[in-house]
Backbone bond lengths (Angstrom), bond angles and torsions (degrees), N, CA, C in turn:
res aa  C-N    CA-C-N  psi(-1)  N-CA   C-N-CA  omega(-1)  CA-C   N-CA-C  phi
1 X - - - 1.431 - - 1.525 109.68 -
2 X 1.324 115.79 134.72 1.455 121.43 -178.22 1.515 110.64 -79.68
3 X 1.328 115.94 143.18 1.460 119.03 175.75 1.529 110.91 -90.91
4 X 1.338 117.42 -2.04 1.458 122.18 177.39 1.525 108.48 -75.54
5 X 1.297 116.39 114.24 1.458 121.14 -178.23 1.527 112.22 -93.04
6 X 1.310 117.59 4.60 1.460 121.75 -179.45 1.519 109.18 -100.32
7 X 1.302 115.32 149.67 1.464 118.08 175.90 1.516 108.33 -69.82
8 X 1.297 116.10 161.75 1.470 119.63 178.92 1.514 111.47 -67.84
9 X 1.318 117.86 -19.02 1.464 121.59 -179.67 1.525 110.70 -80.30
10 X 1.310 117.68 -30.53 1.470 122.03 -173.75 1.528 113.97 -53.02
11 X 1.340 120.65 -47.24 1.463 118.41 -179.11 1.529 112.75 -60.58
12 X 1.329 116.48 -36.62 1.467 119.60 179.73 1.525 110.64 -68.84
13 X 1.322 116.45 -38.70 1.459 120.34 178.47 1.527 110.52 -65.44
14 X 1.310 116.12 -40.83 1.461 120.36 178.62 1.526 110.29 -64.79
15 X 1.322 117.34 -46.16 1.466 120.73 179.01 1.519 111.56 -62.03
16 X 1.315 116.81 -40.71 1.460 120.28 179.93 1.522 110.85 -63.25
17 X 1.332 116.99 -41.53 1.461 118.92 -179.35 1.523 111.06 -69.96
18 X 1.316 118.14 -34.24 1.468 121.07 177.03 1.525 109.54 -68.29
19 X 1.318 116.90 -42.95 1.463 120.72 -179.42 1.514 111.27 -61.18
20 X 1.323 117.90 -34.60 1.459 121.45 -178.30 1.518 113.25 -90.40
21 X 1.318 117.34 -4.50 1.453 121.44 -173.43 1.534 112.05 -59.08
22 X 1.302 117.48 -42.69 1.464 120.61 -176.37 1.517 113.00 -101.99
23 X 1.317 117.93 5.10 1.455 118.61 -177.43 1.520 109.96 -80.58
24 X 1.306 115.25 149.90 1.451 120.80 174.27 1.519 107.39 -121.58
25 X 1.295 115.00 144.35 1.450 120.19 177.69 1.521 108.38 -63.53
26 X 1.331 116.02 138.35 1.462 117.66 -179.16 1.526 109.65 -84.40
27 X 1.326 116.41 149.03 1.461 120.09 178.63 1.528 110.87 -62.57
28 X 1.312 115.23 143.98 1.457 120.94 175.72 1.519 109.56 -92.47
29 X 1.325 116.02 145.10 1.462 122.28 172.05 1.528 105.77 -89.13
30 X 1.335 115.99 112.65 1.461 121.59 -171.59 1.527 110.08 -117.08
31 X 1.329 115.53 119.83 1.459 121.68 175.83 1.523 108.70 -79.30
32 X 1.321 116.24 126.08 1.455 121.51 175.36 1.526 106.33 -90.80
33 X 1.329 116.34 115.12 1.465 121.30 -176.85 1.518 109.37 -116.88
34 X 1.317 115.59 118.25 1.456 121.16 178.50 1.510 109.52 -152.76
35 X 1.311 116.69 177.77 1.460 119.72 179.81 1.520 111.61 -64.89
36 X 1.311 115.70 140.13 1.466 122.09 172.62 1.526 107.80 -112.14
37 X 1.323 116.72 -63.98 1.466 121.56 179.72 1.524 112.94 -96.92
38 X 1.302 118.31 -22.26 1.461 122.41 -173.08 1.524 112.11 -51.72
39 X 1.315 115.15 133.13 1.472 123.02 177.31 1.527 113.95 57.35
40 X 1.331 116.73 27.51 1.465 119.85 179.02 1.523 112.29 -110.21
41 X 1.325 117.72 -17.66 1.464 119.62 -172.46 1.517 110.82 61.20
42 X 1.338 115.45 24.15 1.471 123.62 -176.41 1.536 112.81 59.58
43 X 1.337 116.52 24.78 1.461 122.19 174.69 1.522 108.18 -70.66
44 X 1.343 117.25 119.35 1.470 120.29 -177.19 1.533 114.34 -55.52
45 X 1.318 118.17 -35.48 1.470 120.56 -179.70 1.525 110.68 -68.12
46 X 1.329 117.61 -39.18 1.464 121.38 179.20 1.527 110.71 -70.80
47 X 1.318 116.50 -38.48 1.472 120.55 176.51 1.532 109.45 -64.02
48 X 1.320 116.63 -43.28 1.473 120.84 178.47 1.528 110.43 -60.94
49 X 1.344 116.77 -37.88 1.466 119.72 177.96 1.528 110.20 -65.34
50 X 1.326 117.32 -41.62 1.475 120.30 176.42 1.524 111.04 -60.37
51 X 1.332 116.22 -43.24 1.474 119.93 179.01 1.528 110.62 -63.84
52 X 1.336 115.90 -40.86 1.468 119.40 178.83 1.525 110.22 -60.15
53 X 1.323 117.23 -42.16 1.459 120.47 179.42 1.527 111.31 -63.72
54 X 1.326 116.91 -41.43 1.473 119.19 177.68 1.522 110.80 -66.02
55 X 1.331 116.65 -41.19 1.463 119.99 179.96 1.529 111.86 -68.09
56 X 1.329 117.72 -35.28 1.461 120.20 175.69 1.528 110.55 -64.57
57 X 1.322 116.20 -41.79 1.472 119.81 176.51 1.527 109.85 -62.98
58 X 1.328 116.11 -41.78 1.465 120.35 179.86 1.525 111.08 -61.97
59 X 1.320 117.22 -40.88 1.465 120.66 178.54 1.525 110.71 -62.63
60 X 1.323 116.86 -42.43 1.467 120.40 178.77 1.524 110.41 -63.50
61 X 1.333 117.11 -42.98 1.472 121.42 178.23 1.529 109.79 -61.93
62 X 1.319 117.02 -41.08 1.468 120.78 176.96 1.525 110.76 -60.61
63 X 1.318 115.85 -44.40 1.471 120.17 -179.32 1.521 112.57 -68.45
64 X 1.320 117.37 -16.86 1.466 121.60 173.16 1.533 111.35 -82.15
65 X 1.331 116.14 -4.30 1.461 120.73 176.29 1.522 114.88 100.85
66 X 1.325 116.75 8.40 1.460 120.38 -177.46 1.526 110.82 -106.15
67 X 1.317 116.15 179.71 1.462 122.59 -179.36 1.527 108.11 -113.19
68 X 1.339 116.61 103.02 1.458 118.89 179.15 1.523 110.79 -85.55
69 X 1.321 115.39 152.26 1.457 120.41 175.34 1.525 108.00 -147.71
70 X 1.318 115.51 142.67 1.458 120.12 170.93 1.517 107.56 -116.24
71 X 1.307 115.73 143.13 1.460 119.86 175.10 1.517 110.56 -61.24
72 X 1.341 115.76 -33.53 1.464 120.32 -179.56 1.528 111.65 -61.86
73 X 1.328 116.54 -40.90 1.464 120.16 -178.36 1.525 111.61 -61.80
74 X 1.321 115.63 -30.71 1.461 119.63 179.42 1.526 111.98 -89.76
75 X 1.323 117.11 -36.81 1.461 120.73 -173.70 1.528 113.54 -80.26
76 X 1.325 117.40 -42.22 1.471 119.16 -171.72 1.531 114.52 -60.65
77 X 1.328 120.28 -41.41 1.478 118.00 176.43 1.542 112.51 -62.50
78 X 1.330 116.29 -36.90 1.466 119.27 178.18 1.520 111.45 -68.88
79 X 1.326 116.32 -38.37 1.473 121.37 178.40 1.523 109.79 -60.79
80 X 1.323 116.02 -44.66 1.472 120.05 178.13 1.525 110.67 -63.40
81 X 1.329 116.53 -46.81 1.466 120.94 -179.30 1.529 112.02 -62.57
82 X 1.325 116.55 -34.64 1.466 121.20 -178.74 1.527 112.37 -75.28
83 X 1.336 117.38 -7.03 1.456 120.52 173.70 1.517 116.23 96.63
84 X 1.320 117.21 20.81 1.465 119.13 176.99 1.525 109.65 -58.03
85 X 1.334 115.47 136.97 1.464 120.84 179.66 1.517 112.51 -98.63
86 X 1.345 116.40 -23.41 1.464 119.51 179.23 1.518 109.63 -161.12
87 X 1.322 114.39 157.00 1.459 120.46 177.55 1.522 108.74 -58.38
88 X 1.328 115.46 130.91 1.456 120.56 177.38 1.510 115.46 89.94
89 X 1.340 117.42 -0.84 1.469 117.32 177.60 1.532 109.89 -75.06
90 X 1.309 116.56 178.44 1.470 121.27 -174.43 1.531 112.11 -59.23
91 X 1.311 117.10 -42.19 1.469 120.71 -180.00 1.529 109.95 -65.47
92 X 1.315 117.30 -44.36 1.465 121.84 178.12 1.526 109.88 -56.89
93 X 1.324 116.15 -49.81 1.469 120.87 -177.31 1.524 112.86 -68.15
94 X 1.328 116.74 -26.67 1.467 120.65 177.29 1.530 110.98 -63.62
95 X 1.328 117.08 -31.32 1.470 121.25 -169.81 1.529 113.86 -112.96
96 X 1.327 118.46 -38.18 1.466 121.74 -166.02 1.535 113.73 -57.40
97 X 1.304 119.07 -67.78 1.470 120.05 -179.53 1.526 113.32 -74.27
98 X 1.341 118.94 -34.50 1.473 116.95 176.15 1.531 113.54 -57.94
99 X 1.317 117.90 -32.78 1.471 119.85 177.88 1.526 110.31 -60.89
100 X 1.327 116.64 -48.26 1.469 120.10 -179.67 1.528 110.72 -65.10
101 X 1.324 116.91 -39.42 1.477 119.37 178.36 1.524 110.74 -60.72
102 X 1.315 116.94 -38.98 1.471 120.39 -179.90 1.527 111.99 -70.53
103 X 1.310 117.21 -21.79 1.463 120.70 177.92 1.527 112.44 -73.94
104 X 1.311 117.10 -29.97 1.468 121.05 -171.91 1.529 113.68 -50.57
105 X 1.340 120.09 -47.59 1.475 118.13 -179.31 1.531 113.63 -64.95
106 X 1.313 117.88 -19.08 1.464 121.79 -175.14 1.519 114.16 -95.06
107 X 1.319 117.04 -19.68 1.462 119.88 -176.30 1.523 111.04 -85.29
108 X 1.325 115.13 165.82 1.461 121.31 175.54 1.526 111.52 -98.81
109 X 1.338 116.21 -28.15 1.460 120.15 -174.13 1.517 110.47 -159.36
110 X 1.331 114.37 166.72 1.469 122.42 173.99 1.519 107.73 -124.83
111 X 1.322 115.83 135.01 1.458 122.11 169.32 1.519 106.43 -106.15
112 X 1.320 116.14 113.95 1.477 121.24 -179.79 1.520 107.95 -93.27
113 X 1.329 116.13 120.94 1.469 120.98 179.98 1.524 109.69 -123.65
114 X 1.311 115.76 166.76 1.459 121.82 170.94 1.511 114.82 75.63
115 X 1.313 113.54 -169.13 1.455 121.81 -175.85 1.511 113.64 -86.49
116 X 1.320 115.44 -161.12 1.464 121.10 -177.23 1.532 112.10 -58.23
117 X 1.326 115.00 138.60 1.454 121.37 178.41 1.523 108.57 -162.32
118 X 1.315 116.20 118.78 1.458 119.59 179.26 1.529 110.93 -62.51
119 X 1.328 117.13 -43.21 1.455 120.42 -178.83 1.522 112.71 -65.51
120 X 1.339 117.01 -45.58 1.467 120.29 179.13 1.523 110.22 -65.19
121 X 1.324 115.76 -38.19 1.465 119.49 176.77 1.520 111.88 -62.69
122 X 1.327 115.72 -39.39 1.466 119.73 177.49 1.528 111.28 -63.03
123 X 1.342 117.42 -39.38 1.463 120.48 -179.88 1.528 110.36 -64.45
124 X 1.322 117.10 -37.71 1.465 120.78 178.00 1.531 109.77 -64.99
125 X 1.323 116.83 -44.92 1.471 120.47 179.61 1.525 110.57 -61.33
126 X 1.337 116.71 -47.94 1.473 120.33 -179.38 1.528 111.14 -62.55
127 X 1.327 116.54 -42.51 1.466 120.12 -179.49 1.523 110.62 -64.90
128 X 1.320 116.53 -43.35 1.470 120.18 179.07 1.531 109.89 -61.47
129 X 1.332 117.26 -43.46 1.470 121.43 178.73 1.522 111.06 -61.64
130 X 1.332 116.24 -29.67 1.469 121.45 -179.38 1.526 111.76 -90.04
131 X 1.321 117.42 6.22 1.462 121.07 176.72 1.515 115.20 79.52
132 X 1.319 117.43 18.30 1.466 121.06 -179.71 1.530 110.14 -82.56
133 X 1.300 115.09 156.84 1.462 120.87 176.88 1.527 108.41 -78.21
134 X 1.321 116.43 139.73 1.462 121.89 178.57 1.522 108.07 -115.85
135 X 1.325 115.85 123.80 1.457 121.67 175.36 1.526 108.14 -106.73
136 X 1.315 116.56 137.64 1.457 119.63 176.07 1.528 111.34 -110.44
137 X 1.323 116.16 1.63 1.466 121.63 175.97 1.526 109.22 -154.57
138 X 1.305 115.80 144.96 1.471 120.33 179.09 1.520 110.52 -60.33
139 X 1.328 116.99 -32.77 1.465 120.91 -178.63 1.529 112.81 -62.38
140 X 1.327 117.58 -16.15 1.469 121.38 178.11 1.530 112.19 -80.10
141 X 1.317 117.47 -13.34 1.467 122.57 -175.08 1.528 109.13 -91.03
142 X 1.326 116.22 127.12 1.457 119.69 -178.55 1.522 111.23 -74.64
143 X 1.323 115.19 148.20 1.458 121.60 175.80 1.516 108.24 -86.61
144 X 1.316 115.94 132.89 1.463 120.47 176.46 1.520 108.99 -94.56
145 X 1.299 115.33 139.48 1.466 120.32 174.72 1.520 107.53 -91.78
146 X 1.323 115.63 131.79 1.479 118.10 -178.79 1.489 112.67 -92.24
């Protein structure tokens, strides 16, 4: 008869809890996907408002302890450098959505904000196909303690 009064599972459970005791959840890289040109008629003021909304969401995600990214933040400087003359021209289209598509394998999740947008909708579909988490509200994103 064994004098061990603990189940065989108990030591593993204890070790697992000790191993996780000091661990902190790592920040997620979250793509903010929302309308950029959609329903703007390419009006610069409406586009700027869309960007402001994405950037406000990104700031909130950052303050939750995560790493937000927008495809626009990465694509627009390259579009300008490549010589785009207007939104939707060949240079713009060469870079704008392909940048976000290339981000999908690297991100952990997508936060979908705002109204209808073919591009943002495409990012959600691609992310879902790649097994990424999809958030439809900031309130769904957990806050990390630093």
